[in-house]
PABA-182844 format. One record per residue (C-alpha): residue number from 1; chain; z, y, x. Coordinates in Angstrom, 1 decimal, always signed. Each point is the difference from the previous one (the first is absolute). Example, Ala and Ser with C-alpha at 12.3 -4.5 7.8 and 13.67 -1.06 7.14 Angstrom:
2
tivex timar pz py px
1 A +7.8 -4.5 +12.3
2 A -0.7 +3.4 +1.4
***
This chain:
563
tivex timar pz py px
1 A -137.6 +225.4 -25.9
2 A -2.8 -0.4 -2.5
3 A -1.8 -2.6 +2.2
4 A +3.3 -2.0 +0.3
5 A +0.4 +0.0 -3.7
6 A -3.6 -1.2 -0.5
7 A +0.5 -2.8 +2.6
8 A +3.2 -1.2 -1.7
9 A -1.7 -0.1 -3.3
10 A -2.9 -2.0 +1.4
11 A +2.3 -2.6 +1.5
12 A +1.9 -0.3 -3.3
13 A -3.3 -0.4 -1.8
14 A -1.1 -2.8 +2.4
15 A +3.3 -1.9 -0.5
16 A -0.2 +0.3 -3.8
17 A -3.6 -1.3 +0.1
18 A +0.8 -3.0 +2.2
19 A -1.9 +0.9 +3.2
20 A +1.7 -0.6 +3.4
21 A +0.3 +2.2 +3.0
22 A +0.0 -3.2 +2.2
23 A -2.0 -2.7 -1.9
24 A +0.0 -3.6 +1.3
25 A -3.0 -0.9 +2.0
26 A -2.1 -3.2 +0.6
27 A +0.0 -0.7 +3.8
28 A -2.0 -3.2 +0.2
29 A -2.1 -2.4 -2.2
30 A -1.4 -3.5 +0.3
31 A -2.8 -0.8 -0.4
32 A -1.1 +3.3 +1.6
33 A -2.5 +2.4 -1.5
34 A -3.6 -1.2 -0.2
35 A +0.8 -3.2 +1.9
36 A -2.3 -3.0 -0.7
37 A +0.3 -3.8 +0.2
38 A +3.5 +0.1 -1.4
39 A +1.5 -3.5 -0.6
40 A +0.0 -0.8 -3.7
41 A +3.7 -0.9 +0.1
42 A +1.2 +3.0 +2.0
43 A +2.9 +1.9 -1.4
44 A -0.1 +3.8 -0.5
45 A +2.7 +2.0 +1.6
46 A +0.9 +3.7 -0.2
47 A +2.6 +1.5 +2.3
48 A +1.8 +3.3 -0.8
49 A +1.9 +2.4 +2.2
50 A +3.3 -0.5 -1.7
51 A +1.9 -2.3 -2.5
52 A -1.8 +0.0 -3.3
53 A +0.8 -0.4 -3.7
54 A -1.6 -3.5 -0.3
55 A -0.6 +0.2 -3.7
56 A -1.8 +3.3 +0.2
57 A -2.3 -1.3 +2.8
58 A -0.8 -3.3 -1.7
59 A -0.9 +1.6 -3.3
60 A -2.5 +2.4 +1.7
61 A -1.7 -2.7 +2.1
62 A -3.5 -0.9 -1.2
63 A -2.7 -2.5 +1.2
64 A -3.6 +0.2 -1.2
65 A -1.5 -2.3 -0.9
66 A +3.2 -1.7 -1.2
67 A +0.7 -3.6 +0.9
68 A -0.5 -1.7 -3.4
69 A +2.2 -3.0 +0.7
70 A +2.9 +2.3 +0.8
71 A +0.7 +0.8 -3.6
72 A +3.3 -1.6 -1.0
73 A +0.1 -1.9 +3.3
74 A +3.0 -0.2 +2.3
75 A -2.4 -0.5 +2.8
76 A -0.8 +3.7 +0.1
77 A +3.1 +2.2 +0.8
78 A +1.4 +2.7 +2.2
79 A +2.3 -0.5 +2.9
80 A +1.7 +2.6 +2.1
81 A +0.9 +0.0 +3.7
82 A +1.8 +3.2 +0.9
83 A -2.3 +2.9 -0.9
84 A -3.0 -2.3 -0.5
85 A -1.2 -1.3 -3.3
86 A -2.2 -3.2 +0.1
87 A -2.2 -1.2 -2.9
88 A -0.2 -3.8 +0.4
89 A -2.3 -2.3 -1.9
90 A +0.3 -3.6 +1.2
91 A -2.5 -2.4 -1.7
92 A -1.7 +3.0 -1.7
93 A -2.7 +1.1 +2.5
94 A -2.1 +3.1 +0.1
95 A -3.7 -0.6 -1.0
96 A -2.3 -0.7 +2.9
97 A -2.2 +2.8 +1.4
98 A +1.5 +2.5 -2.4
99 A +0.9 +3.7 +0.5
100 A +3.6 +0.8 -1.1
101 A +1.8 +3.3 -0.6
102 A +3.7 +0.4 +0.5
103 A +1.6 +3.0 -1.6
104 A +3.5 +1.6 +0.0
105 A +0.1 +2.3 -3.0
106 A +1.9 +3.3 +0.1
107 A +3.7 -0.1 -0.9
108 A +1.4 -2.7 +2.4
109 A +3.4 +1.1 +1.2
110 A +2.4 -0.5 +2.9
111 A +3.6 -1.2 -0.5
112 A +1.2 +3.5 -0.5
113 A -2.5 +0.7 -2.8
114 A -2.5 +2.2 +1.9
115 A -3.5 -0.8 -1.2
116 A -3.4 +0.1 +1.5
117 A -2.3 +1.7 -2.5
118 A -3.3 -1.0 +1.5
119 A -2.3 -3.0 -0.6
120 A -0.8 -2.2 +3.0
121 A -2.7 -2.7 +0.2
122 A -2.0 -2.0 +2.6
123 A -2.5 -2.8 +0.1
124 A -0.6 -3.4 +1.7
125 A -2.5 -2.8 -0.3
126 A +0.9 -3.7 +0.0
127 A -1.6 -2.8 +2.1
128 A -2.9 -2.2 -1.0
129 A +0.0 -3.7 -0.5
130 A +0.8 -2.3 +2.9
131 A -3.2 -1.4 +1.6
132 A -0.9 -2.8 +2.3
133 A -1.5 +1.9 +2.9
134 A -1.1 -2.9 +2.3
135 A -0.1 -3.7 +0.5
136 A -0.3 -1.8 +3.3
137 A -2.2 -2.1 +0.1
138 A -2.2 +2.4 -2.0
139 A -1.8 -0.7 -3.2
140 A -2.8 -2.6 +0.4
141 A +1.0 -0.6 +3.6
142 A -1.4 -3.2 +1.5
143 A +0.9 -2.5 +2.8
144 A +3.7 +0.8 -0.6
145 A +2.3 -2.2 +2.2
146 A +1.7 -2.5 -2.3
147 A +3.3 +0.5 +1.6
148 A +0.2 +3.7 -0.2
149 A +2.0 +2.2 -2.4
150 A -1.1 +2.6 -2.6
151 A +1.3 +3.5 +0.1
152 A +0.2 +2.2 -3.2
153 A +0.5 +3.8 +0.4
154 A +0.9 +2.4 -2.8
155 A +0.2 +3.7 -0.2
156 A +3.8 -0.1 -0.5
157 A +2.9 -2.4 +0.1
158 A -0.1 -2.8 -2.5
159 A +2.7 -2.0 -1.7
160 A +0.2 -3.4 +1.9
161 A +1.3 -1.8 -3.1
162 A -3.0 +1.0 -2.0
163 A -2.4 -0.7 +2.8
164 A +0.8 -3.7 +0.3
165 A -0.8 -0.6 -3.7
166 A -3.1 +2.1 +0.1
167 A -1.8 -1.5 +3.1
168 A -2.0 -3.1 -0.2
169 A -2.2 -1.8 +2.5
170 A -2.7 -2.3 -1.4
171 A -0.9 -2.8 +0.3
172 A +3.7 -0.4 -0.7
173 A +1.8 +0.2 +3.3
174 A +3.8 +0.4 +0.4
175 A +0.9 +2.9 +2.2
176 A +2.8 +2.2 +1.3
177 A +0.0 +3.8 -0.5
178 A +1.6 +2.2 +2.6
179 A +0.3 +3.8 +0.5
180 A -0.4 +1.6 +3.4
181 A +3.4 +0.1 +1.8
182 A +1.1 +3.7 +0.2
183 A -3.0 +1.0 -2.1
184 A +0.0 +2.2 -3.1
185 A -0.6 -2.9 -2.5
186 A -3.7 +0.9 -0.5
187 A -1.4 -3.0 +1.9
188 A +0.4 -3.7 -0.7
189 A -1.2 -3.1 +1.8
190 A -1.1 -3.1 -1.8
191 A +0.9 -3.0 +2.2
192 A -1.5 -3.3 -1.3
193 A +2.5 -2.9 +0.4
194 A -2.9 -2.2 +1.2
195 A -3.1 +0.6 +2.0
196 A -2.8 +1.0 -2.4
197 A -3.0 -2.3 -0.5
198 A -2.9 +0.7 +2.3
199 A -3.3 +1.5 -1.4
200 A +1.6 +0.7 -3.4
201 A -0.2 +3.1 -2.2
202 A +3.3 +1.5 -0.9
203 A +1.1 +2.8 -2.5
204 A +3.1 +2.2 +0.3
205 A +1.0 +1.4 -3.4
206 A +2.6 +2.7 -0.4
207 A +1.0 +0.5 -3.7
208 A +1.9 +3.2 -0.8
209 A +2.9 +0.0 +2.4
210 A +2.4 +2.9 -0.2
211 A +0.7 +2.6 +2.6
212 A +3.5 +1.1 +0.8
213 A -0.3 +2.7 -2.6
214 A -0.7 -2.7 -2.7
215 A -3.7 +0.9 -0.3
216 A -2.5 -2.8 -0.4
217 A -3.2 -0.5 +1.8
218 A -2.9 +0.8 -2.3
219 A -1.1 -3.5 -1.1
220 A -0.8 -3.0 +2.1
221 A -1.6 +0.4 +3.4
222 A -1.8 -2.8 +1.8
223 A -1.4 -0.5 +3.5
224 A -2.0 -2.9 +1.4
225 A -0.5 -1.6 +3.4
226 A -1.4 -3.3 +1.4
227 A +1.6 -2.0 +2.8
228 A -1.8 -1.2 +3.1
229 A +0.9 -2.9 +2.3
230 A +3.5 -0.7 +1.1
231 A +0.8 +0.7 +3.6
232 A +3.0 -1.7 +1.5
233 A -0.3 +1.4 +3.5
234 A +3.2 +0.7 +1.8
235 A +2.2 -0.8 -3.1
236 A +2.9 -2.3 -0.3
237 A +0.3 -3.0 -2.4
238 A +3.4 -1.3 -1.0
239 A +1.6 -2.3 -2.6
240 A +1.2 +1.6 -3.2
241 A +2.9 -1.4 -2.0
242 A +2.7 +1.1 -2.5
243 A +3.7 +0.2 +0.7
244 A +1.3 -3.5 +1.0
245 A -3.4 -1.5 -1.0
246 A -2.8 -1.5 +2.1
247 A -3.2 +1.7 +0.7
248 A -2.6 +0.3 -2.8
249 A -2.5 +2.3 +1.7
250 A -1.5 +1.2 +3.3
251 A +0.5 +3.8 +0.3
252 A -2.0 +2.6 +2.0
253 A +1.4 +3.1 +1.7
254 A -1.7 +2.6 +2.2
255 A +2.4 +0.9 +2.8
256 A -1.3 +3.6 -0.1
257 A +1.9 +2.1 -2.6
258 A -1.7 +1.1 -3.2
259 A -0.7 +3.7 +0.5
260 A +1.2 +0.9 -3.5
261 A +3.4 -1.8 +0.1
262 A +0.4 +0.0 +3.8
263 A +0.9 -3.7 -0.1
264 A -1.8 -3.3 -0.4
265 A -1.1 -1.2 -3.5
266 A -0.2 -3.8 +0.1
267 A -2.0 -2.0 -2.5
268 A -0.5 -3.5 -1.0
269 A -3.1 -1.5 +1.5
270 A +0.1 -3.5 -1.6
271 A +2.4 -1.5 -2.4
272 A +0.5 -3.4 -1.6
273 A -1.7 +0.0 -3.5
274 A +1.8 -0.2 -3.3
275 A +2.8 -2.6 -0.2
276 A -0.5 -0.8 +3.6
277 A +2.3 +2.9 +0.8
278 A +2.9 -1.7 -1.7
279 A -0.8 -3.6 +1.0
280 A -1.4 +0.3 +3.5
281 A +0.6 +1.9 +3.3
282 A -2.0 +1.0 +3.0
283 A +1.7 -1.5 +3.1
284 A -2.2 +1.4 +2.7
285 A -3.4 +1.8 +0.6
286 A -2.3 +1.0 +2.8
287 A -3.1 +2.1 +0.4
288 A -3.4 -1.3 +0.8
289 A -1.4 +1.3 +3.4
290 A -2.4 +2.3 -1.9
291 A +3.0 +1.5 -1.9
292 A -1.7 -0.4 -3.4
293 A +1.5 -3.3 -1.2
294 A +3.5 -1.5 -0.3
295 A +1.3 -3.5 +0.4
296 A +3.2 -0.6 -1.9
297 A +2.4 -2.8 -0.9
298 A +0.6 -0.2 -3.8
299 A +2.9 -2.3 -0.8
300 A +2.1 -0.8 -3.1
301 A +3.2 +2.0 +0.1
302 A +2.7 -1.8 +2.1
303 A -2.6 -2.2 +1.8
304 A -0.4 +0.2 +3.8
305 A -3.8 -0.4 -0.1
306 A -3.0 +0.4 -2.2
307 A -3.7 +0.5 -0.3
308 A -1.9 +2.2 +2.4
309 A -2.3 +2.5 -1.6
310 A -2.6 +2.3 +1.4
311 A -0.4 +3.4 -1.7
312 A -3.0 +2.3 +0.6
313 A +1.3 +3.6 -0.2
314 A -3.5 +1.5 -0.7
315 A -0.7 -2.2 -3.1
316 A +3.3 -1.3 -1.0
317 A -1.4 -3.6 +0.1
318 A +2.6 -2.7 +0.7
319 A -0.9 -3.3 +1.7
320 A +2.2 -3.1 +0.1
321 A -1.3 -2.2 +2.8
322 A +2.4 -2.9 -0.9
323 A +2.4 +0.4 +2.9
324 A +3.7 +0.9 -0.1
325 A +3.0 +0.6 +2.2
326 A +2.9 +2.3 +0.7
327 A -1.5 +2.5 +2.5
328 A -3.5 +1.2 +0.5
329 A -1.7 +1.8 +3.0
330 A -3.6 +1.2 +0.2
331 A -1.4 -0.4 +3.5
332 A -2.3 +2.4 +1.7
333 A -2.7 -2.7 +0.1
334 A +0.0 -0.1 -3.8
335 A +1.9 -3.2 -0.5
336 A +3.3 -0.3 -1.9
337 A +2.9 -1.7 +1.7
338 A +2.9 -1.0 -2.4
339 A +3.3 -1.8 +0.1
340 A +0.4 -3.0 -2.4
341 A +2.9 -2.3 +0.0
342 A +0.9 +0.6 +3.7
343 A -3.6 -0.5 +1.1
344 A -2.6 +2.6 +1.1
345 A -3.4 -0.2 -1.6
346 A -3.3 +1.9 +0.5
347 A -2.4 +0.9 -2.8
348 A -3.6 +1.3 +0.5
349 A -1.0 +2.1 -3.1
350 A -3.7 -0.1 +1.1
351 A -0.2 -3.8 +0.0
352 A +3.0 -0.8 -2.2
353 A +1.2 -2.5 +2.7
354 A +3.8 -0.5 +0.4
355 A +1.6 -1.8 +2.9
356 A +3.5 -0.7 +1.3
357 A +1.0 +1.7 +3.2
358 A +3.3 -1.7 +0.6
359 A +1.6 -3.3 -0.8
360 A +3.4 -0.1 -1.6
361 A +0.9 -2.9 +2.2
362 A -0.1 +2.5 +2.9
363 A +2.5 +2.2 -1.6
364 A +0.1 +2.2 -3.1
365 A -1.5 +3.5 +0.4
366 A +2.4 +2.8 -0.8
367 A -1.2 +3.6 -0.7
368 A -0.9 +2.5 +1.0
369 A -3.4 -0.9 +1.4
370 A -1.9 +2.4 +2.3
371 A -3.8 +0.0 +0.3
372 A -1.5 +1.4 +3.2
373 A -2.0 +3.2 -0.4
374 A -3.3 -1.8 +0.8
375 A +0.7 -2.8 -2.5
376 A -0.3 -2.7 +2.6
377 A +3.7 -1.0 +0.3
378 A +3.1 -0.3 -2.1
379 A +3.6 +0.2 +1.2
380 A +2.7 -1.8 -2.1
381 A +3.2 -2.0 +0.3
382 A +1.0 -3.5 -1.1
383 A +3.4 -1.3 -0.7
384 A +1.2 -3.1 +1.9
385 A +2.4 -2.6 -1.3
386 A +3.1 +2.1 +0.6
387 A -1.5 +3.0 -1.6
388 A -0.9 +2.0 +3.1
389 A -3.3 +1.9 +0.0
390 A -2.5 -0.3 +2.8
391 A -2.9 +2.4 +0.7
392 A -3.6 -1.2 +0.1
393 A -3.4 +1.6 +0.6
394 A -3.1 -1.7 -1.5
395 A -3.7 +0.4 +0.6
396 A -1.3 +0.0 -3.5
397 A -3.5 -1.3 +0.7
398 A +1.2 -2.8 +2.3
399 A +3.3 -0.6 -1.9
400 A +1.7 -0.5 +3.3
401 A +3.5 +1.4 +0.4
402 A +2.3 +0.8 +2.9
403 A +3.4 +1.5 +0.7
404 A +0.2 +3.2 +2.1
405 A +0.4 -1.2 +3.6
406 A +3.7 -0.3 +1.0
407 A +1.4 +0.8 -3.4
408 A +2.5 -2.8 -0.8
409 A +2.4 +2.0 -2.1
410 A -0.4 +0.0 -3.8
411 A -2.2 +2.9 -1.2
412 A -1.6 +1.4 -3.1
413 A -1.2 +3.2 -1.8
414 A -3.2 +0.5 +2.1
415 A -1.9 +3.3 +0.0
416 A -3.3 +0.6 +1.9
417 A -0.8 +3.2 +1.8
418 A -3.2 +1.8 -1.2
419 A -2.0 -1.1 +3.1
420 A +1.2 -3.6 -0.4
421 A +1.4 -0.3 +3.5
422 A +3.7 +0.1 -0.9
423 A +2.2 -1.8 -2.4
424 A +3.4 +1.3 -1.1
425 A +2.5 -2.6 -1.4
426 A +3.7 -0.7 -0.6
427 A +1.5 -2.2 +2.7
428 A +3.2 -1.9 -0.6
429 A +1.7 +0.2 +3.5
430 A +3.4 -1.4 +1.1
431 A +1.4 +3.5 -0.5
432 A -1.5 +0.5 -3.5
433 A -3.3 +1.1 -1.6
434 A -2.2 +2.4 +1.9
435 A -3.3 +1.7 -0.2
436 A -2.5 -1.2 +2.6
437 A -3.7 +0.6 +0.8
438 A -2.4 -2.6 +1.4
439 A -3.0 +1.4 +1.9
440 A -2.9 -2.4 -0.3
441 A -1.8 +1.8 +2.8
442 A +2.8 -0.6 +2.6
443 A +1.5 -3.2 +1.4
444 A +3.4 -1.2 +1.2
445 A +3.1 +2.1 -0.4
446 A -2.1 +3.2 -0.3
447 A -1.4 -1.3 -3.3
448 A +3.2 +0.7 -1.8
449 A +1.9 +3.3 -0.8
450 A +3.3 +0.3 -1.7
451 A +0.1 +2.6 -2.7
452 A +3.7 +0.0 -0.7
453 A +2.8 -1.8 -1.8
454 A -1.7 +0.4 -3.4
455 A +0.2 -2.7 -2.7
456 A -3.4 +0.9 -1.4
457 A -1.2 -0.8 -3.5
458 A -3.5 +1.4 +0.6
459 A -1.9 +2.1 +2.5
460 A -3.2 +2.1 +0.0
461 A -1.9 +1.6 +2.9
462 A -1.4 +3.5 +0.4
463 A -3.6 +0.4 +1.1
464 A +1.1 +0.8 +3.6
465 A +0.9 -3.7 +0.6
466 A +3.2 +1.1 +1.6
467 A +2.2 +1.1 -2.9
468 A +1.2 -2.1 -2.8
469 A +2.3 +0.4 -3.0
470 A +2.6 -2.7 -0.4
471 A +2.1 -0.6 -3.2
472 A +3.4 -1.6 -0.1
473 A +2.3 -0.9 -2.9
474 A -0.8 +0.4 -3.7
475 A +0.6 +2.2 -3.0
476 A +2.3 +3.0 +0.7
477 A +0.9 -1.4 +3.4
478 A -3.6 -0.3 +1.1
479 A -1.0 +2.1 +3.1
480 A -3.2 +1.0 +1.7
481 A -0.3 +0.4 +3.8
482 A -2.8 +1.5 +2.1
483 A -0.5 -2.0 +3.2
484 A -2.0 +0.9 +3.0
485 A -0.6 -3.4 +1.6
486 A -0.6 +1.4 +3.5
487 A +3.3 +1.9 +0.0
488 A +2.1 -2.0 -2.4
489 A +2.9 -0.3 +2.5
490 A +0.1 +3.8 +0.7
491 A +1.5 +2.9 -2.0
492 A -2.3 +0.8 -2.9
493 A -1.8 -3.4 +0.3
494 A +1.6 -1.3 -3.2
495 A +0.8 +2.7 -2.6
496 A +1.4 -0.5 -3.5
497 A -2.2 +2.0 -2.3
498 A +1.7 -0.6 -3.3
499 A +3.5 +1.0 -1.1
500 A -0.8 +3.6 -0.9
501 A +0.2 +1.6 -3.5
502 A -3.9 -0.1 -0.1
503 A -0.2 -3.6 +1.0
504 A +3.4 -1.8 -0.5
505 A -1.3 -3.5 +0.8
506 A -3.2 -1.8 +0.6
507 A -1.7 -3.5 -0.1
508 A -3.5 -1.6 -0.1
509 A -1.7 +2.4 +2.3
510 A -3.8 +0.2 -0.1
511 A -2.5 +2.0 +2.1
512 A -3.7 +0.7 -0.2
513 A -2.4 -0.3 +3.0
514 A -1.3 +3.5 -0.7
515 A +3.2 +2.0 -0.4
516 A +3.1 +0.6 +2.1
517 A +2.3 -0.3 -3.0
518 A +2.1 -2.8 -1.4
519 A +0.8 -0.8 -3.6
520 A +3.1 -2.0 -1.0
521 A +2.3 -0.9 -2.9
522 A +3.1 +2.1 -0.4
523 A +2.8 -0.9 -2.4
524 A +1.1 +2.9 -2.3
525 A +3.2 -1.3 -1.6
526 A -1.1 -3.3 -1.5
527 A -3.7 +1.0 -0.1
528 A -2.5 -0.7 +2.8
529 A -2.6 +2.7 +0.6
530 A -2.9 +0.7 +2.4
531 A +0.5 +2.4 +2.9
532 A -2.2 +1.3 +2.9
533 A +0.9 +1.6 +3.3
534 A -1.9 +1.2 +3.1
535 A -0.4 -2.4 +3.0
536 A +2.7 +1.9 +1.9
537 A +2.5 -0.6 -2.9
538 A -0.2 +3.6 -1.2
539 A -0.6 +1.4 -3.5
540 A +1.0 -3.0 -2.2
541 A -1.3 +0.5 -3.6
542 A +0.6 -2.0 -3.2
543 A -3.3 -0.8 -1.6
544 A +1.1 -1.7 -3.2
545 A +3.1 +0.7 -2.1
546 A +1.6 -1.4 -3.1
547 A -0.4 +2.5 -2.9
548 A +0.8 -0.4 -3.7
549 A -3.7 +0.0 -1.0
550 A -1.0 -2.0 +3.2
551 A +2.8 -2.5 +0.3
552 A -1.3 -2.3 +2.8
553 A +1.1 -1.5 +3.2
554 A -2.3 -0.2 +3.1
555 A +0.0 -2.5 +2.8
556 A -2.1 -1.5 +2.7
557 A -2.2 +2.9 +1.1
558 A -3.4 -1.0 +1.3
559 A -2.5 +2.6 +1.4
560 A -3.6 -0.4 -1.1
561 A -1.9 -1.2 +3.2
562 A -3.1 +2.2 -0.7
563 A +0.5 +3.2 +2.1
***
């Protein structure tokens, strides 16, 4: 009995003094005890085992050292989610690399008034400053490819909006800035809009960008590299324009995807200087056989012909040989064949001699023109008095021409096979336009093969000399077909390879001698862009695309001949 009386007195004393038989308990905390590298903008949360008296908890919360900018600021406040109190401090960060103590002083109570009479405290340490951990190419790297991109890696995610203003490439070079798709925001790629100058020293400056926790890099960081010679091997040139505007530049794109973005990163290889971009246009271009120079037609806007210029890609030097026309082709023998006022002409850069190949009295030449792979012959068509085109083959050195034996129908759009033994063309038969192939190594009826009822606008051969890609139509209705000339009349001999989501349409096919792939122009809405696919028609990929910070169209793909 005496023990019962004593126990009752003890309970009454505890109640009178404010202690609790079942005090509220802390069940979880964030940041955890002794954790390091805590983000400077992270909230502090404390979870309890029951509903709490909010005011009693908030008054007994303490943080040391205190956030000085919290005083009188609405940015620092408490928020509750169920049994969890959260101390939030947006725009008022913890100090970097600092040890903090969080305390809950005795006397915080639950909703029924039961108090916890013990002090609780724990510690954490905040993160250090963001740092640039690596640059590729590395500092003081040499012989860097002028068409490559630059990768910046940081120790944590960075704010993209502050990165764009903080990064500079000098000599002053416009560029795009991209983050790795699916990455954590800690890596960025600098993509120069144009190919960098060869053998030039460059500096990348990064001036105090902010990380995603609003911490700045510690001062400006610089890295340096020097470019080497530009290699154009196995890359595709194309004409660059703006929406509903003519071409002002020649672009360059590697058909192999950039490893950082997993897609191609096209660049401008050559562009008209200054006011020339608003006054003139590039009508056509072609590669020199060595793949290091360009011949292009520069004309006043709205004109159908203009001056032909030769651009050296290694030095940037521009030569104007005093010739002009509407189309230009650089032959394998080093001479330039061009179309001027319905006449074909031939220019020799080595001797600066220029001669006419055709006489307008024999019919006006209509494009396209096809040079044989060895540079000895040219195939073209001329229009007769009633406007019908007739196909001709000319020996360039002898300047003698002939029609393919037995071909009386109108014909045009010639395309040589890589070995120079076959010529594809459009034939206007009594039943309509068709694709045909003329075999120069055969005779009689066996010299011709019908490729199908295709009204082709262009054709390009694969290196196997038996498969060609033929384009029909234009714009959104343009289509691309793969044709095996030896089985064109059989199932699978003629296959449409566009019309899918990946390649909705296709025109202006172009193939290299060293690769079993084909590039072509695809229309995306009202914007033409460059595509590539395998020689069997599989894996179509878009290589260029219109973007807000790269708003260009792309047409007339032309593989560099150097393989």
